[in-house]
C-alpha atoms as an extended CHARMM CRD file, in Angstrom:
* protein
*
        51  EXT
         1         1  UNK       CA           -156.2350000000     -160.2810000000      -63.8290000000  PROA      1               0.0000000000
         2         2  UNK       CA           -153.8520000000     -158.4120000000      -66.5280000000  PROA      2               0.0000000000
         3         3  UNK       CA           -153.5160000000     -154.6850000000      -67.2050000000  PROA      3               0.0000000000
         4         4  UNK       CA           -154.5730000000     -153.3790000000      -70.5130000000  PROA      4               0.0000000000
         5         5  UNK       CA           -151.6640000000     -152.7150000000      -73.0420000000  PROA      5               0.0000000000
         6         6  UNK       CA           -151.6070000000     -148.9060000000      -73.4180000000  PROA      6               0.0000000000
         7         7  UNK       CA           -151.4890000000     -148.9160000000      -69.1450000000  PROA      7               0.0000000000
         8         8  UNK       CA           -148.0240000000     -147.4930000000      -67.8770000000  PROA      8               0.0000000000
         9         9  UNK       CA           -146.1480000000     -147.6120000000      -72.0240000000  PROA      9               0.0000000000
        10        10  UNK       CA           -144.4660000000     -144.1710000000      -71.7050000000  PROA      10              0.0000000000
        11        11  UNK       CA           -141.9130000000     -145.3110000000      -69.4940000000  PROA      11              0.0000000000
        12        12  UNK       CA           -140.9500000000     -148.4520000000      -70.7580000000  PROA      12              0.0000000000
        13        13  UNK       CA           -141.0960000000     -147.4410000000      -74.2650000000  PROA      13              0.0000000000
        14        14  UNK       CA           -138.7150000000     -143.9410000000      -73.4250000000  PROA      14              0.0000000000
        15        15  UNK       CA           -140.9900000000     -141.5630000000      -75.7880000000  PROA      15              0.0000000000
        16        16  UNK       CA           -140.0840000000     -138.1950000000      -74.8500000000  PROA      16              0.0000000000
        17        17  UNK       CA           -142.3890000000     -136.4690000000      -72.6760000000  PROA      17              0.0000000000
        18        18  UNK       CA           -144.1530000000     -133.5890000000      -73.7800000000  PROA      18              0.0000000000
        19        19  UNK       CA           -145.9420000000     -132.5980000000      -70.3020000000  PROA      19              0.0000000000
        20        20  UNK       CA           -144.4900000000     -131.1410000000      -67.2150000000  PROA      20              0.0000000000
        21        21  UNK       CA           -145.5010000000     -132.0520000000      -63.6030000000  PROA      21              0.0000000000
        22        22  UNK       CA           -145.9560000000     -128.9630000000      -61.5300000000  PROA      22              0.0000000000
        23        23  UNK       CA           -142.6220000000     -128.7230000000      -59.4430000000  PROA      23              0.0000000000
        24        24  UNK       CA           -140.8330000000     -129.7680000000      -62.7850000000  PROA      24              0.0000000000
        25        25  UNK       CA           -142.7100000000     -126.2630000000      -63.9920000000  PROA      25              0.0000000000
        26        26  UNK       CA           -141.3840000000     -123.6540000000      -60.7960000000  PROA      26              0.0000000000
        27        27  UNK       CA           -137.8500000000     -125.7260000000      -61.0830000000  PROA      27              0.0000000000
        28        28  UNK       CA           -137.4460000000     -124.5200000000      -64.2250000000  PROA      28              0.0000000000
        29        29  UNK       CA           -138.8830000000     -120.9810000000      -63.6070000000  PROA      29              0.0000000000
        30        30  UNK       CA           -136.4150000000     -120.6650000000      -61.3560000000  PROA      30              0.0000000000
        31        31  UNK       CA           -133.5840000000     -121.8610000000      -63.2300000000  PROA      31              0.0000000000
        32        32  UNK       CA           -134.5460000000     -119.1320000000      -65.7060000000  PROA      32              0.0000000000
        33        33  UNK       CA           -135.0830000000     -116.3240000000      -62.9630000000  PROA      33              0.0000000000
        34        34  UNK       CA           -138.7820000000     -116.1190000000      -63.9840000000  PROA      34              0.0000000000
        35        35  UNK       CA           -140.3110000000     -117.6770000000      -60.5450000000  PROA      35              0.0000000000
        36        36  UNK       CA           -141.3860000000     -114.7880000000      -57.9330000000  PROA      36              0.0000000000
        37        37  UNK       CA           -142.1950000000     -116.2950000000      -54.3230000000  PROA      37              0.0000000000
        38        38  UNK       CA           -145.4170000000     -115.1270000000      -53.5840000000  PROA      38              0.0000000000
        39        39  UNK       CA           -146.7730000000     -116.2240000000      -56.5550000000  PROA      39              0.0000000000
        40        40  UNK       CA           -149.5030000000     -119.1110000000      -56.5440000000  PROA      40              0.0000000000
        41        41  UNK       CA           -148.4620000000     -122.2340000000      -57.8300000000  PROA      41              0.0000000000
        42        42  UNK       CA           -151.6620000000     -122.5600000000      -59.9760000000  PROA      42              0.0000000000
        43        43  UNK       CA           -152.3830000000     -121.0360000000      -63.2740000000  PROA      43              0.0000000000
        44        44  UNK       CA           -148.5790000000     -121.5500000000      -64.1710000000  PROA      44              0.0000000000
        45        45  UNK       CA           -146.9840000000     -120.1330000000      -68.1730000000  PROA      45              0.0000000000
        46        46  UNK       CA           -146.7680000000     -123.1620000000      -70.1150000000  PROA      46              0.0000000000
        47        47  UNK       CA           -143.1280000000     -124.2050000000      -70.4090000000  PROA      47              0.0000000000
        48        48  UNK       CA           -141.2290000000     -125.9910000000      -73.0810000000  PROA      48              0.0000000000
        49        49  UNK       CA           -139.7090000000     -129.6320000000      -71.9900000000  PROA      49              0.0000000000
        50        50  UNK       CA           -136.0300000000     -129.2030000000      -72.0680000000  PROA      50              0.0000000000
        51        51  UNK       CA           -134.6550000000     -131.1570000000      -75.3470000000  PROA      51              0.0000000000
């Protein structure tokens, strides 16, 4: 059985990612000193993907 052509296309084609995973958003917020230790991991503010 073969996969649909659209499955896994972004990793192979090298398209720019427009959504960060939760751990990437926390890391970015820590770098910008916007992260507080006792804040919930849920409902994080949206962050722009670094260029």
